[in-house]
C-alpha positions, 0 to 999 in steps of 0.5 A: 800849701798845695794838696800834692807836691809838684816835685817828682822823685828826681827833683827830690833827689836833686834837692837832697844832693844840693843840701849836701853840696849846694855849690857842687858843679852840675857835672858832679851832681849829675855823676852822683844822681846818674844823670847828665849835667844838661838834664840836671841843669834844666831841672834846677833851672825849672825849679828856680823858674817855678819859684820852688827852690833857691840856693841862698847863703845863710850869713853868720849873725854878727855880719847881719846885726849887733845882737842875736835874734829873738823869738816872738810869740804874738797874741792877736785880736780874734780873727786878726792873726793873718792880717797881723802876720802879714804886717809883721812880714813887711818889716825888714827886721823880721826874717820869719813869720808864721801863723800858729796854733798854741798859746799864741796866734803868730810866731816870728823871729826878729833880727834888727841891725842895731840893738836900739832898733830891736828895742824900738820894735819890741816896745813900740812898733810891734805892739802898735800893729793893729790887731796885736794884743800882746807879745812874748819874747825870748832872746837867742843865746846860742844856736845848736843847729841851723837850717843849713844842717837839715837834710832830706834823707834820700841819698845813699852813703856812697852818694853823700860821700862823693858830694862831700868830696866836692863840697866847699871845705869848711873850717869849723870853729874850735870855740867861741873865740874863733873869728867866725863867732866874734867878727862884726861888719866893721871887721870886713872890707867893702868888697867882702861885704859886697860878696856876702850880700851877693852870696846871701841871695845866690849861694851858687854865685861863681867867682866870675859873677862876683867879680862882675858885680863888684868890679874886681878881678876874678882871682880876687873874687875867688879868694874872697868867696872861698875865704867867706865859705871856708870860715863859715861866714856864709853857708850856702843852703837850699831854700825850699818849703819843707811841705814840698819835701813831704814834711807837712807838719812844722812846729816850734817846741819850747822846752823847760829844762834844769840849768845843768841839762840845758846844753845837753838837751840842746845838743841832743835835739840838734842831732834829731832828724827833725831839727831845723833850728835849735837854740838855747834862749833866755826867757821863760823856756830854756831851749827852743826846737824848730822841727819838721815832721811828716805827720802827726804820728811823727810828732807824737813819737817825738814828744812821747818817746824822743823827748821823754828819753832826755833827762832834765826836761821838765815841761814843753809847749808846742806851737804848730805852724799853720801858714808860713808867710816869710822864711829867712827874709823870703816871702812865701805863697802856696809854697812858692818863693815870692821875694827876697828882703 
């Protein structure tokens, strides 16, 4: 990561606004930020051109694959961590890869389209990567929060309220039986899947752009897009490295909890301001907290104060990210977005 962030205060305000309303019109963003639509548009274009920021669509898991993701910690031959991480980042089934400190040298997540593909990756392809000594895997059972919920806390409540009013409406599922939680790729038309793929790479794609790309009418494209967004099947979010926003320390914390406390621990951590991704898992740990902190003191306060206040936690292990090579299938290099998978 660069020593100093290339983002100024106005850039950070724009990021914070987009996190609340990723698809908000430039005019609405400008009103909230006290600027003009043309200025906001130029600033957003510059951040995109410099590969610092992209608004993408976070797609619900059942629309990407048969099963849930897996967390994987990889131990490598001494001196081979960066090379192993690079090889793993080339696999299309691996959305996230980072070198780490802690009990493993590389941390990654795996989300294969087919369960058989996940088994083959775990049993053959990953262990056969040169430099891999061993791998430990934990299956995600349920996510309490994902990256689209994390916020850079810079805006006032009035600004946030105004942005929420222009944000796309979202029908939160009432329970696990709701369509957003149970639908699979087979349940959607080719046009819907085409819109999903377009929004996945460009979360601000307009109905006109969807219509042109899919060869359908603008009204049909609008209905498709709004349906996907309203049901939460695609959740637009800002993709930018946390370190550029002042959060230089990124960690994965494996938490061991008593069975009766697992859900409460996960829910409490999901509300923590550091939380980017909190999941309940099947493995040696119970809950995994992927969080970001401004510095070591912030992490120390989290471990000694915030975690200590949660009943039911019996132990934890911390892996600190050294270098993130890939995040949500998008490559990284010195904090800049390289390519989408």
